[in-house]
LUMFIDREN-708375 format. One record per residue (C-alpha): residue number from 0; residue in three letters; x negated, y, z. Coordinates in steps of 0.05 Angstrom, whole numbers. Layout:
// residues N
     i    aa       c1       c2       c3
   NUM   ALA        X        Y        Z
...
***
This chain:
// residues 539
     i    aa       c1       c2       c3
     0   MET     5386    -1524     1570
     1   ILE     5405    -1560     1652
     2   PRO     5389    -1515     1682
     3   LEU     5322    -1544     1745
     4   LEU     5336    -1560     1816
     5   ARG     5279    -1539     1855
     6   MET     5269    -1577     1918
     7   SER     5212    -1564     1980
     8   LEU     5199    -1616     2030
     9   LEU     5139    -1579     2060
    10   GLY     5158    -1536     2121
    11   GLU     5239    -1542     2135
    12   LEU     5278    -1565     2076
    13   THR     5309    -1528     2014
    14   VAL     5344    -1538     1948
    15   ALA     5343    -1476     1912
    16   ALA     5369    -1474     1840
    17   ASP     5370    -1417     1784
    18   SER     5422    -1364     1824
    19   GLY     5387    -1372     1889
    20   GLU     5374    -1421     1946
    21   ILE     5425    -1467     1970
    22   ALA     5456    -1483     2026
    23   LEU     5446    -1543     2062
    24   PRO     5483    -1595     2102
    25   ALA     5486    -1577     2189
    26   SER     5479    -1649     2198
    27   ARG     5390    -1657     2212
    28   LYS     5408    -1737     2192
    29   THR     5439    -1710     2125
    30   ARG     5380    -1667     2114
    31   ALA     5330    -1711     2127
    32   LEU     5360    -1766     2087
    33   LEU     5359    -1727     2037
    34   GLY     5283    -1704     2048
    35   TYR     5276    -1786     2045
    36   LEU     5305    -1803     1989
    37   ALA     5265    -1737     1943
    38   ALA     5197    -1754     1975
    39   ASN     5218    -1827     1957
    40   GLY     5235    -1824     1884
    41   ARG     5263    -1893     1871
    42   PRO     5328    -1933     1882
    43   ILE     5317    -1960     1960
    44   ARG     5367    -2002     1996
    45   ARG     5429    -1988     2034
    46   GLU     5403    -2024     2090
    47   ARG     5344    -1994     2096
    48   LEU     5357    -1925     2096
    49   CYS     5425    -1945     2158
    50   GLU     5369    -1976     2192
    51   LEU     5322    -1902     2184
    52   PHE     5371    -1863     2203
    53   TRP     5427    -1897     2240
    54   ASP     5437    -1946     2307
    55   LEU     5505    -2005     2314
    56   PRO     5546    -1999     2353
    57   ASP     5559    -1935     2301
    58   ASP     5586    -1958     2231
    59   PRO     5517    -1946     2201
    60   ARG     5549    -1955     2122
    61   ALA     5607    -1904     2138
    62   SER     5553    -1857     2160
    63   LEU     5508    -1860     2102
    64   ARG     5578    -1855     2056
    65   TRP     5584    -1787     2094
    66   ALA     5519    -1758     2086
    67   LEU     5519    -1782     2008
    68   SER     5579    -1740     1998
    69   LYS     5547    -1672     2031
    70   ILE     5485    -1687     1991
    71   ARG     5530    -1697     1929
    72   LYS     5539    -1619     1936
    73   VAL     5491    -1603     1950
    74   VAL     5443    -1640     1884
    75   ASP     5502    -1662     1841
    76   ARG     5508    -1594     1789
    77   ASP     5522    -1590     1729
    78   GLY     5562    -1642     1717
    79   VAL     5488    -1676     1725
    80   ARG     5505    -1736     1778
    81   ARG     5437    -1732     1804
    82   ILE     5454    -1791     1871
    83   ILE     5455    -1847     1829
    84   ALA     5485    -1906     1886
    85   ASP     5521    -1965     1872
    86   ARG     5527    -2022     1928
    87   GLU     5478    -2040     1947
    88   ARG     5426    -1991     1933
    89   VAL     5418    -1914     1931
    90   THR     5378    -1871     1879
    91   LEU     5350    -1786     1885
    92   ASP     5347    -1766     1801
    93   LEU     5279    -1720     1802
    94   ASP     5280    -1727     1720
    95   ASP     5312    -1661     1720
    96   LEU     5305    -1637     1814
    97   HIS     5227    -1607     1815
    98   VAL     5203    -1632     1890
    99   GLU     5133    -1580     1901
   100   LEU     5100    -1644     1937
   101   ARG     5110    -1683     1875
   102   HIS     5084    -1644     1830
   103   ILE     5013    -1629     1868
   104   TRP     5013    -1705     1884
   105   VAL     5011    -1716     1814
   106   ARG     4967    -1645     1789
   107   LEU     4923    -1680     1839
   108   ASN     4912    -1740     1795
   109   ASP     4922    -1718     1730
   110   ASP     4862    -1738     1677
   111   PRO     4838    -1690     1663
   112   PRO     4834    -1664     1733
   113   PHE     4820    -1591     1723
   114   ILE     4859    -1538     1761
   115   PRO     4854    -1476     1749
   116   PRO     4835    -1433     1811
   117   SER     4915    -1388     1819
   118   GLU     4945    -1463     1815
   119   LEU     4906    -1497     1867
   120   ARG     4915    -1433     1925
   121   ASN     4981    -1450     1914
   122   MET     4974    -1503     1935
   123   ALA     4926    -1498     1984
   124   GLU     4987    -1443     2017
   125   LEU     5029    -1501     2020
   126   LEU     4996    -1552     2043
   127   GLU     4982    -1513     2100
   128   ARG     5064    -1525     2124
   129   PRO     5091    -1588     2152
   130   PHE     5114    -1642     2124
   131   LEU     5206    -1632     2131
   132   GLU     5193    -1597     2178
   133   GLY     5240    -1597     2251
   134   LEU     5264    -1668     2222
   135   ASP     5215    -1707     2263
   136   SER     5268    -1743     2301
   137   ALA     5334    -1735     2256
   138   GLY     5323    -1810     2257
   139   SER     5303    -1878     2286
   140   GLU     5231    -1891     2313
   141   VAL     5222    -1923     2250
   142   PHE     5237    -1861     2211
   143   GLN     5183    -1823     2262
   144   GLN     5133    -1865     2239
   145   TRP     5158    -1855     2168
   146   ILE     5143    -1782     2192
   147   VAL     5067    -1799     2208
   148   SER     5044    -1831     2153
   149   GLU     5072    -1785     2097
   150   ARG     5035    -1716     2136
   151   GLU     4967    -1771     2139
   152   ASN     4983    -1761     2062
   153   VAL     5001    -1695     2058
   154   ARG     4935    -1693     2098
   155   LEU     4899    -1731     2046
   156   MET     4925    -1680     1994
   157   GLN     4903    -1614     2036
   158   LEU     4829    -1642     2044
   159   ASN     4830    -1658     1956
   160   VAL     4846    -1577     1944
   161   LEU     4801    -1553     1980
   162   ARG     4744    -1591     1962
   163   ARG     4761    -1578     1890
   164   LEU     4769    -1501     1918
   165   ALA     4702    -1501     1951
   166   LEU     4656    -1520     1896
   167   HIS     4705    -1503     1835
   168   PRO     4642    -1469     1786
   169   GLU     4696    -1414     1769
   170   LEU     4702    -1376     1850
   171   SER     4650    -1338     1865
   172   PRO     4603    -1370     1931
   173   GLU     4636    -1336     1973
   174   GLU     4706    -1336     1963
   175   ARG     4674    -1417     1958
   176   ALA     4658    -1408     2026
   177   MET     4719    -1394     2066
   178   TRP     4745    -1450     2022
   179   ALA     4693    -1496     2048
   180   ARG     4700    -1479     2116
   181   ARG     4773    -1492     2121
   182   TRP     4753    -1556     2083
   183   GLN     4696    -1575     2138
   184   GLU     4747    -1540     2207
   185   GLU     4794    -1609     2181
   186   THR     4733    -1648     2164
   187   PRO     4672    -1623     2215
   188   VAL     4621    -1691     2194
   189   GLU     4641    -1691     2134
   190   LYS     4577    -1689     2095
   191   GLU     4611    -1663     2034
   192   ALA     4644    -1604     2057
   193   ALA     4594    -1591     2109
   194   ARG     4536    -1576     2056
   195   SER     4581    -1553     2004
   196   LEU     4595    -1488     2056
   197   ILE     4509    -1496     2073
   198   ARG     4503    -1491     2000
   199   ALA     4552    -1431     1985
   200   LEU     4533    -1391     2050
   201   ALA     4460    -1388     2024
   202   MET     4478    -1376     1937
   203   SER     4516    -1323     1972
   204   GLY     4454    -1295     2006
   205   ARG     4477    -1305     2086
   206   LEU     4419    -1357     2090
   207   ASP     4415    -1350     2176
   208   GLU     4488    -1372     2162
   209   ALA     4472    -1422     2127
   210   ARG     4425    -1448     2181
   211   LYS     4453    -1456     2218
   212   SER     4514    -1487     2197
   213   GLU     4468    -1537     2177
   214   ALA     4446    -1550     2244
   215   ASP     4517    -1540     2278
   216   PHE     4540    -1610     2227
   217   HIS     4475    -1641     2247
   218   ARG     4493    -1638     2319
   219   ALA     4565    -1660     2309
   220   ALA     4535    -1708     2260
   221   ARG     4485    -1749     2325
   222   GLU     4536    -1728     2378
   223   ALA     4597    -1776     2332
   224   GLY     4549    -1824     2324
   225   LEU     4533    -1824     2264
   226   PRO     4451    -1822     2220
   227   SER     4413    -1773     2204
   228   ILE     4423    -1743     2125
   229   GLY     4379    -1697     2127
   230   SER     4370    -1631     2105
   231   LEU     4441    -1602     2075
   232   LEU     4404    -1537     2048
   233   PRO     4404    -1529     1977
   234   ASP     4322    -1532     1945
   235   ILE     4295    -1458     1949
   236   GLN     4281    -1446     1872
   237   GLU     4354    -1461     1861
   238   LEU     4375    -1403     1894
   239   PRO     4387    -1337     1848
   240   ASN     4321    -1286     1857
   241   GLU     4369    -1230     1888
   242   VAL     4372    -1269     1937
   243   LEU     4308    -1287     1955
   244   GLY     4297    -1213     1962
   245   HIS     4220    -1235     1928
   246   GLU     4189    -1249     1873
   247   ARG     4214    -1335     1872
   248   PRO     4162    -1379     1921
   249   VAL     4126    -1429     1881
   250   GLU     4141    -1497     1888
   251   THR     4097    -1538     1937
   252   THR     4091    -1608     1922
   253   PRO     4116    -1649     1989
   254   ARG     4197    -1601     1971
   255   ARG     4166    -1620     1891
   256   MET     4165    -1707     1920
   257   LEU     4226    -1698     1954
   258   ARG     4263    -1685     1890
   259   LYS     4234    -1735     1835
   260   GLN     4242    -1791     1911
   261   LYS     4279    -1849     1895
   262   ILE     4313    -1885     1947
   263   GLY     4347    -1949     1949
   264   PHE     4379    -2007     1998
   265   CYS     4357    -2069     2015
   266   ARG     4394    -2126     2056
   267   ALA     4348    -2158     2107
   268   ARG     4339    -2232     2118
   269   ASP     4399    -2214     2192
   270   GLY     4442    -2164     2148
   271   ALA     4393    -2121     2165
   272   ARG     4409    -2049     2125
   273   ILE     4342    -2019     2097
   274   ALA     4330    -1966     2059
   275   TYR     4262    -1950     2012
   276   ALA     4230    -1899     1966
   277   THR     4190    -1896     1916
   278   VAL     4153    -1826     1891
   279   GLY     4094    -1822     1845
   280   ASP     4075    -1864     1784
   281   GLY     4021    -1903     1787
   282   PRO     4000    -1968     1823
   283   PRO     4021    -1987     1878
   284   LEU     4009    -1960     1952
   285   VAL     4067    -1989     2015
   286   LYS     4064    -1957     2077
   287   ALA     4090    -2009     2131
   288   ALA     4145    -1968     2172
   289   ASN     4133    -1940     2242
   290   TRP     4169    -1905     2296
   291   LEU     4210    -1841     2269
   292   ASN     4200    -1835     2201
   293   HIS     4264    -1807     2154
   294   LEU     4258    -1815     2071
   295   GLU     4282    -1750     2057
   296   LEU     4259    -1710     2121
   297   ASP     4189    -1726     2127
   298   TRP     4173    -1687     2070
   299   GLY     4184    -1627     2104
   300   SER     4151    -1633     2160
   301   PRO     4085    -1600     2188
   302   ILE     4059    -1675     2195
   303   TRP     4090    -1726     2148
   304   GLY     4093    -1689     2082
   305   PRO     4021    -1667     2065
   306   THR     3989    -1748     2087
   307   PHE     4052    -1774     2035
   308   ALA     4029    -1728     1980
   309   ALA     3954    -1749     1985
   310   CYS     3994    -1822     1989
   311   ALA     4025    -1805     1914
   312   TYR     3974    -1783     1875
   313   GLU     3959    -1819     1818
   314   ARG     4000    -1876     1852
   315   THR     4068    -1902     1864
   316   PHE     4086    -1894     1947
   317   VAL     4129    -1945     1970
   318   ARG     4158    -1931     2027
   319   TYR     4214    -1951     2072
   320   ASP     4251    -1923     2151
   321   GLU     4249    -1982     2207
   322   ARG     4305    -2011     2227
   323   GLY     4351    -1976     2268
   324   ASN     4319    -1913     2253
   325   GLY     4313    -1855     2199
   326   LEU     4368    -1877     2141
   327   SER     4373    -1953     2159
   328   ASP     4423    -1978     2198
   329   TRP     4416    -1961     2260
   330   ASN     4460    -2012     2289
   331   VAL     4427    -2082     2296
   332   ASN     4423    -2140     2344
   333   ASP     4346    -2148     2327
   334   ILE     4288    -2095     2341
   335   SER     4223    -2127     2341
   336   PHE     4173    -2151     2320
   337   GLU     4194    -2212     2284
   338   ALA     4236    -2168     2257
   339   PHE     4189    -2102     2231
   340   VAL     4138    -2153     2191
   341   ARG     4218    -2188     2167
   342   ASP     4234    -2107     2144
   343   LEU     4172    -2098     2110
   344   GLU     4173    -2168     2079
   345   THR     4240    -2157     2045
   346   VAL     4229    -2097     2019
   347   VAL     4158    -2115     1974
   348   ASP     4216    -2163     1952
   349   ALA     4259    -2124     1936
   350   LEU     4224    -2088     1890
   351   GLY     4181    -2140     1869
   352   LEU     4122    -2119     1885
   353   GLU     4057    -2174     1874
   354   ARG     4000    -2148     1898
   355   PHE     3992    -2077     1936
   356   PRO     3946    -2037     1987
   357   LEU     3980    -2031     2058
   358   LEU     3971    -1980     2094
   359   GLY     3994    -1981     2171
   360   ILE     4012    -1917     2227
   361   SER     4011    -1926     2294
   362   GLN     4057    -1996     2302
   363   GLY     4049    -2011     2230
   364   CYS     3973    -2022     2241
   365   ALA     4001    -2090     2266
   366   VAL     4055    -2102     2222
   367   SER     4006    -2085     2158
   368   ILE     3962    -2137     2205
   369   GLU     4021    -2188     2211
   370   TYR     4036    -2189     2128
   371   ALA     3971    -2189     2099
   372   VAL     3949    -2252     2138
   373   ARG     4029    -2279     2128
   374   HIS     4010    -2261     2056
   375   PRO     3938    -2254     2030
   376   GLU     3955    -2266     1960
   377   ARG     3993    -2205     1960
   378   VAL     3956    -2149     2001
   379   SER     3893    -2128     1966
   380   GLY     3871    -2079     2018
   381   LEU     3887    -2046     2089
   382   ILE     3880    -1986     2119
   383   LEU     3900    -1982     2186
   384   ILE     3906    -1899     2219
   385   GLY     3920    -1895     2291
   386   GLY     3932    -1965     2300
   387   TYR     3924    -2031     2348
   388   ALA     3937    -2103     2369
   389   THR     3962    -2116     2430
   390   GLY     4022    -2067     2464
   391   TRP     4027    -2034     2535
   392   ARG     4058    -2091     2570
   393   ILE     3996    -2127     2545
   394   GLY     3925    -2120     2575
   395   ALA     3941    -2050     2600
   396   SER     3930    -2027     2676
   397   ALA     3978    -2018     2720
   398   GLU     3964    -1938     2713
   399   GLU     3979    -1930     2647
   400   GLN     4051    -1974     2654
   401   ALA     4062    -1944     2703
   402   ARG     4057    -1865     2650
   403   ARG     4099    -1921     2604
   404   GLU     4155    -1931     2648
   405   ALA     4169    -1868     2664
   406   VAL     4169    -1835     2584
   407   LEU     4224    -1899     2581
   408   THR     4266    -1866     2630
   409   LEU     4249    -1797     2597
   410   THR     4256    -1818     2533
   411   GLN     4332    -1850     2554
   412   HIS     4371    -1780     2593
   413   GLY     4318    -1734     2545
   414   TRP     4329    -1752     2462
   415   GLY     4375    -1721     2441
   416   THR     4368    -1659     2472
   417   SER     4322    -1601     2479
   418   ASN     4294    -1612     2550
   419   PRO     4224    -1578     2559
   420   ALA     4186    -1610     2599
   421   TYR     4212    -1681     2553
   422   ARG     4175    -1657     2492
   423   HIS     4129    -1634     2535
   424   ILE     4111    -1717     2561
   425   PHE     4137    -1751     2494
   426   SER     4101    -1703     2448
   427   GLN     4039    -1683     2468
   428   THR     4012    -1754     2475
   429   PHE     4023    -1751     2399
   430   MET     3989    -1676     2379
   431   PRO     3968    -1638     2430
   432   ASP     3928    -1594     2380
   433   SER     3994    -1586     2348
   434   LYS     4018    -1511     2337
   435   PRO     4084    -1492     2385
   436   GLU     4115    -1496     2312
   437   ASP     4095    -1563     2292
   438   LEU     4122    -1583     2367
   439   ALA     4189    -1550     2358
   440   TRP     4197    -1589     2277
   441   PHE     4182    -1651     2312
   442   ASP     4236    -1642     2370
   443   GLU     4280    -1636     2330
   444   PHE     4259    -1695     2288
   445   GLN     4263    -1744     2339
   446   ARG     4323    -1725     2344
   447   GLN     4359    -1729     2291
   448   THR     4303    -1799     2273
   449   THR     4345    -1839     2320
   450   SER     4395    -1853     2386
   451   PRO     4364    -1844     2465
   452   ASP     4384    -1920     2465
   453   ASN     4345    -1943     2392
   454   ALA     4293    -1899     2425
   455   VAL     4278    -1944     2484
   456   ARG     4277    -2009     2448
   457   PHE     4228    -1993     2387
   458   GLN     4188    -1964     2456
   459   GLU     4202    -2042     2486
   460   ALA     4193    -2076     2416
   461   PHE     4128    -2043     2410
   462   GLY     4104    -2058     2479
   463   HIS     4101    -2139     2465
   464   ILE     4064    -2135     2395
   465   ASP     4013    -2176     2395
   466   VAL     3969    -2202     2342
   467   ARG     3909    -2220     2362
   468   GLU     3900    -2290     2344
   469   SER     3915    -2248     2279
   470   LEU     3858    -2211     2264
   471   ALA     3807    -2262     2245
   472   LYS     3855    -2285     2192
   473   VAL     3855    -2228     2150
   474   ARG     3823    -2231     2078
   475   ALA     3833    -2169     2056
   476   PRO     3780    -2110     2052
   477   THR     3802    -2065     2120
   478   ILE     3786    -1995     2144
   479   VAL     3806    -1977     2216
   480   PHE     3811    -1899     2224
   481   HIS     3818    -1874     2302
   482   ALA     3811    -1802     2332
   483   ARG     3766    -1799     2381
   484   GLU     3799    -1779     2440
   485   ASP     3880    -1802     2421
   486   GLN     3918    -1803     2478
   487   ARG     3968    -1841     2447
   488   ILE     3925    -1908     2437
   489   SER     3848    -1903     2466
   490   ILE     3798    -1907     2408
   491   ASP     3766    -1962     2445
   492   GLN     3829    -2007     2414
   493   GLY     3822    -1987     2345
   494   ARG     3748    -2005     2337
   495   GLU     3777    -2067     2384
   496   LEU     3814    -2094     2313
   497   ALA     3752    -2062     2267
   498   ILE     3697    -2126     2303
   499   ALA     3753    -2171     2302
   500   ILE     3784    -2160     2224
   501   PRO     3727    -2191     2183
   502   GLY     3684    -2143     2144
   503   ALA     3734    -2082     2162
   504   GLU     3688    -2008     2168
   505   PHE     3711    -1961     2226
   506   VAL     3716    -1896     2217
   507   PRO     3730    -1852     2282
   508   LEU     3762    -1780     2267
   509   GLU     3745    -1713     2303
   510   SER     3804    -1717     2333
   511   LYS     3858    -1716     2390
   512   ASN     3907    -1717     2343
   513   HIS     3950    -1805     2352
   514   ILE     3993    -1759     2284
   515   LEU     3933    -1735     2238
   516   LEU     3965    -1658     2220
   517   GLY     3946    -1635     2140
   518   HIS     3917    -1589     2169
   519   GLU     3858    -1599     2208
   520   PRO     3780    -1630     2172
   521   ALA     3800    -1701     2216
   522   TRP     3863    -1712     2170
   523   LEU     3812    -1696     2106
   524   ARG     3760    -1737     2113
   525   CYS     3824    -1788     2123
   526   VAL     3831    -1776     2048
   527   GLU     3776    -1761     2016
   528   GLU     3746    -1836     2054
   529   THR     3808    -1880     2038
   530   VAL     3806    -1849     1965
   531   GLY     3733    -1879     1976
   532   PHE     3742    -1949     2007
   533   LEU     3800    -1955     1948
   534   GLY     3751    -1937     1888
   535   LYS     3695    -1976     1924
   536   HIS     3750    -2055     1916
   537   GLY     3777    -2029     1856
   538   ILE     3843    -2033     1888
***
């Protein structure tokens, strides 16, 4: 049997036989040439090799012949010629030469791709070493560019190995966490890497570390300008009892809804990608988007979770994230009222819905009204909560406009930070009666939902809303809810909607909150009145 030579391109170049390591030529160019031939494993034109390693006015072809004579002394052994050369090309025959880097590449691309942990661990150790270490400047600038490219390929193989280790079913959660951490260090804003680390930490009982890792990842993703992606923590139902340390809790309705929710995407006319979701069974109920929504994060919130669970009771609840917000595209040219209406049209058409009731909250009320006027044949009823017909730049007092301008400035500079002054001015107008933990959730949520620039653009767009001329054209049965002490939108604005929409019912609610919270009596009354309204009109 012909002895097998072994060559390592990771770290310093080495060649070994059964008898031990073989001494290599002293010339760095010659060693670099050997590494280049081994890495390529195919015939290379002599002109290409000369270009890589020798400059004129030297005699590149003579230098190449000299280097090949030195390489033959290393690899042409035991009567086997491994350097195959003619007048045009040079090849290093790899049939019985084991090049570890090529072997790793082949194994990672095997079908099926399962690799035992012990082999993956060895690969991870080898791939830590620099490709052809010490030979960076052994050739021309073209050779140096090739080295850079090959090192990037090695890095991709390393990430592949780390990923396999982090997700390997035969490893303990503790070891998976170790490999996942190394994987995430290499790719700090890669969602799958972060998810694998957070999951491994949680499954091994290190829940506090898992939560901190999730917070760190969301912060890094925001700083990189990436859209929010929702929670990366595993469902509590997946955690083993020994991790929880107590009897497994009953799964909450919002959590169950999140697990069953189906998310899709469609394209608006201007190319913006709009994310939508459906959950539940039964006749459809469509919610127009309002600012500060996120199809995944909403379900875990004390603000939206109970409301959306109630909406999905015995119905197919349809909602979507507004452009520039949540899972929809953030980088969009148009953030305007007209774009908001078109996005609702896009989602409804994508789902093929023929007739349905529309739910509008805050500025979503104006969007719902405009859609109902443009498509009366499709809207069977309107449920409007905390709405208005005109934005803050239309008819508002000078004092109110000055206050809104101040909020715009705070938004630009305070969005994405934990500035308590900003949170107090902004969040308190939405939910002055909320619990401290609700405000804390809302503060973190708003930073994950959109960018500072988009937050300003949204508020500017809301300021120019004007559907006064559309109100009298509404033909669908309508119910209007509004909190008596709403500090964001006055109850007078809600009452004006009900007065101007033919036959609309008006229900004042005993609350100070612009966004109703699931634990307050006003929320329960809103739900009960809505169920009665839909039943009365056979919707």
